[in-house]
N, C-alpha and C positions, 0 to 999 in steps of 0.2 A: 134636497128638494129643489125642484126646478120651478122658477117663476116665469109665467108666460106674460109678456108685455101686452097690454091692451092694444087693440087695433086703433090706429089713428083715424079720426074722421077725414073724409076726402079733402077738405080744405087745409087740414094740418099736414097731410102727407105730401103735399106739393112742396118742393124744395124752394123756399124763399126765405128772406130774412124777416118774414112776417109772423114768425112763431111768437106766441105769447111769452112774456117774461115769467119766470118761475122762482120760487124761494131758493135761495142759495146762489142764484146768478149774480154776477158782478157787472155793474154798469160802468163802463169807462166813458167818462164825460170829458170832452175836450172843447173848451170855449176859447176861441181865438183871442189872443192878447189878454187872457184872464187866467194866468196859472194858479192863482189862489182859489179860484172856483172850479178848476179842473181837477180830475183825479178819478180813482176807482171807488165805487160806492156799492155796498152789499145790499142785496134784497133780503130782508129778514124773513123768518118763517111765516109771519103774518102778511107778507107781500108788500111791505112798505120799505121805503128808502128815503133818506134825508139828504137833500142837496143844499149846498151853501146858498144862503140868501133867500131861496124860495121855499125852503122847508120840506115837510114830509109829503110824500106822494104815495098813494096806493097804486101799484103798477101791475098787478096780476092780470088785469084786463087790457093791458097795453102790449103793443108790439114795439119793436125798436123805433119804427117810423112814427107811430102815434105818440110815443113818449117824446121823441125829438120835437114833434110839432107842439106838444104841450109846453116843453121847456123853452122853445123859441118864443112862444107867446108870453110866458111868465118872466123870462129873463129880459124880454123886450121892455118891461117896465123899469128895469135898472140900467140896461145897456143900450147903446144906440146901434141898431142893425147887428144884433148878435149873430155870430157864426158858430154853430154848435154841431159837433159830431157825437153821436151816441153809438157805442159798440158794446154789445152784450157778450160777456164771456161766461163759459160754463166752468164751474169749479168741480174738478174730478180728481180722484186719487188714482195715480198710475202706479201699479204694483206688479210684482213678479220679476221676470227676467229682463229688467231694464237697468241702465247704468245709474240713474238718479231717481229712484222711486220717491213718491211723495205727492203732496197736494199741489195741483197745478191749475192755472187758469188758462183755458183754451178757447180760441175763437171757434164758434160752431160752423163756420164756413170752411174750415180746413179738414183734411182727411184724418183718419185715425192714425195713419203713419206719421203725419205732421205733428199730431199730438204726442206721439211717442218720442219724436225728436226733441220736444220740450223736456222730456224726461231723460235726455241723453241717448235715446235710441235703445233698441233691444240689445242685450248682451249676445256674445257668440252662441251661448246656450239657448237663447230665447227663440221662440217661434212666433213671429208677428202675424203669421197666417192663421193662427188658431186663437185669436183674441176672444176673451170672454168678458161679459159685462156682469157686474155684481151689484145688486141694489138691496139694501136692508138685509145683507147677509145671505141673499139667495141669488142664484144665477138667473139672469134674464135669458129666456129662450129666444134667441134671435140669430139670424144668419148674416154675419157681417164679415168683412175682410179689412185688411189694412188700408185699402183704397177707398173704403166707404167714407163719405163725408159725414161729419158728426151731425149736421142738420138733418141728414137723411136717415139717421138711426134713432133709436129710442133713448139715447144717452141724455141724462139730465144732470144738473148739478147735484152733487152728493153721491153719484155713482162711482164705482171702482172699475177701472179698465185693467184687466189682468192679462199679462203676457206669460203663458206657460213655457216651461222648458221643452226643447225639442226632444224627441225620443232618443234613447241611447244609441240606436242604430244610426240615426241621421247625424248625431253628434260625433260618432266614431266611424264614419264611412270608410276612412282609410284603413282602420284596423279590420273591419269586416271584409273589405276587398282583399287585404293581404291574407287574411285567414282563408278565404274562399280560394284564392289563387294557390296558396300553399297546399291546401287539401287536394285540389284538382291535380296539381303537379305530383303529389305523393301517390294519388290513385293511378295516374298515367304511368309513373315509374314502376309501380307494383305490377300493373297489367302488362307492361312491355317485357318484363323479365320472364 
């Protein structure tokens, strides 16, 4: 069964880092000169995340920029002039014809091809031009290529990026070419006699 991704509202379809945080996302928090407070923090299924010292935050209505502003304000109570970087990573499972399949955290500002590189790249049998997205066991009907930026696609945390095998003909082009050449040579030899 094919799952059709819902159309994104106009403001969400624009490619910016202003997409809302979602369950399953990972927030990479880097606080300058504070390695004990820095790290990767998971957004749970209820949309909350717990940060050191400042506690639990509900983040589903936050963008990376608005979360950063909230954290700057709250950490400002404990730190003098805090310098905070917030990077949101999508947690996706990259499967199929890749060298290192598995669960990966990818930056949504990179292309799908860059995400495949995190999984060791496509195998020689893999076809990165026919990538499929699987959500909740169903394929998402979307036209994407390896050059598509994740932020421009419907990919969310929890999705699977599937790299299928290339067709037998494309994997064995040399054998096919040799077979055709041999057949043509045989036909020419028979016709010349």
